[in-house]
C-alpha positions as a printed NumPy array, in Angstrom:
array([[ 10.537,  -6.882,  -3.116],
       [ 10.244,  -3.147,  -2.502],
       [  7.542,  -1.936,  -0.127],
       [  6.09 ,   1.563,  -0.198],
       [  3.663,   3.04 ,   2.286],
       [  1.421,   5.521,   0.483],
       [ -0.48 ,   8.092,   2.557],
       [ -3.498,   9.285,   0.572],
       [ -5.808,  12.3  ,   0.885],
       [ -9.175,  11.794,  -0.792],
       [-12.591,  13.31 ,  -1.233],
       [-14.057,  12.431,   2.155],
       [-17.483,  11.623,   0.772],
       [-16.018,   8.825,  -1.392],
       [-13.47 ,   7.152,   0.903],
       [-14.919,   3.6  ,   0.691],
       [-15.223,   3.659,  -3.116],
       [-11.737,   5.11 ,  -3.557],
       [-10.279,   2.553,  -1.133],
       [-11.878,  -0.288,  -3.087],
       [-10.526,   1.084,  -6.383],
       [ -7.021,   1.33 ,  -4.955],
       [ -7.195,  -2.139,  -3.378],
       [ -8.141,  -3.611,  -6.775],
       [ -4.881,  -2.404,  -8.377],
       [ -2.049,  -4.829,  -9.05 ],
       [  0.824,  -4.46 ,  -6.554],
       [ -1.419,  -2.972,  -3.854],
       [ -1.552,  -5.492,  -1.004],
       [ -3.673,  -3.596,   1.549],
       [ -5.563,  -0.344,   1.931],
       [ -6.426,   1.036,   5.367],
       [ -8.985,   3.717,   6.161],
       [ -7.417,   5.805,   8.95 ],
       [ -7.932,   8.862,  11.136],
       [ -5.704,  11.917,  11.038],
       [ -4.26 ,  14.043,   8.275],
       [ -4.666,  11.312,   5.636],
       [ -7.763,   9.32 ,   4.744],
       [ -6.175,   6.11 ,   3.434],
       [ -2.893,   4.249,   3.683],
       [ -1.962,   1.823,   0.915],
       [  0.774,  -0.792,   1.016],
       [  2.417,  -1.151,  -2.389],
       [  4.83 ,  -3.982,  -3.137],
       [  6.79 ,  -4.074,  -6.391],
       [  9.787,  -6.045,  -7.666],
       [ 11.734,  -3.012,  -8.926],
       [ 12.1  ,   0.528,  -7.644],
       [ 11.086,   1.922, -11.057],
       [  7.752,   0.099, -10.795],
       [  6.69 ,   2.487,  -8.009],
       [  6.276,   5.261, -10.593],
       [  3.861,   3.128, -12.593],
       [  1.739,   2.209,  -9.569],
       [  1.658,   5.379,  -7.469],
       [  1.588,   8.426,  -9.772],
       [  0.617,   6.271, -12.762],
       [ -2.439,   4.576, -11.272],
       [ -3.255,   5.513,  -7.663],
       [ -3.024,   9.269,  -8.218],
       [ -5.254,   9.039, -11.289],
       [ -8.196,   7.47 ,  -9.466],
       [-11.016,  10.037,  -9.308],
       [-11.211,  11.467,  -5.795],
       [ -7.534,  10.989,  -4.919],
       [ -6.346,  14.489,  -4.037],
       [ -2.748,  13.923,  -2.877],
       [ -0.27 ,  11.184,  -1.998],
       [  2.811,  11.055,   0.228],
       [  5.008,   8.015,  -0.377],
       [  7.47 ,   6.415,   2.043],
       [  9.748,   3.61 ,   0.818],
       [ 10.704,   0.986,   3.395],
       [ 14.387,   0.19 ,   3.925],
       [ 13.585,  -3.059,   5.739],
       [ 10.488,  -4.929,   6.794],
       [ 10.146,  -6.385,  10.282],
       [  7.176,  -8.649,  10.806],
       [  6.215, -11.155,  13.49 ],
       [  4.479, -13.164,  10.747],
       [  7.736, -13.382,   8.746],
       [  9.723, -14.463,  11.81 ],
       [  7.226, -17.211,  12.656],
       [  7.281, -18.492,   9.073],
       [ 11.095, -18.558,   9.016],
       [ 11.292, -20.592,  12.225],
       [  8.626, -23.005,  10.965],
       [ 10.548, -23.96 ,   7.799],
       [ 11.096, -27.69 ,   7.801],
       [  8.857, -28.389,  10.771],
       [  5.855, -30.632,  10.421],
       [  2.537, -29.524,  11.891]])
């Protein structure tokens, strides 16, 4: 699975509506409203690298109010949740 972190600039008067529209898209796992240069951060997870083009410029960028995106593709994912799940395999609760 390929993970992309998408930094999104939006119309500031529509941040909640835009965030909800982005979160409703297939392959978008989370959307965060943040402070700073960008208004939203979306986590996109796709099976193939080529699928990023369909999701980010093909769908996210076309949502009314999305002004710009800056995409970062993850090389690896490190997660405490993933580590806990791996160590729990085969253990009974």
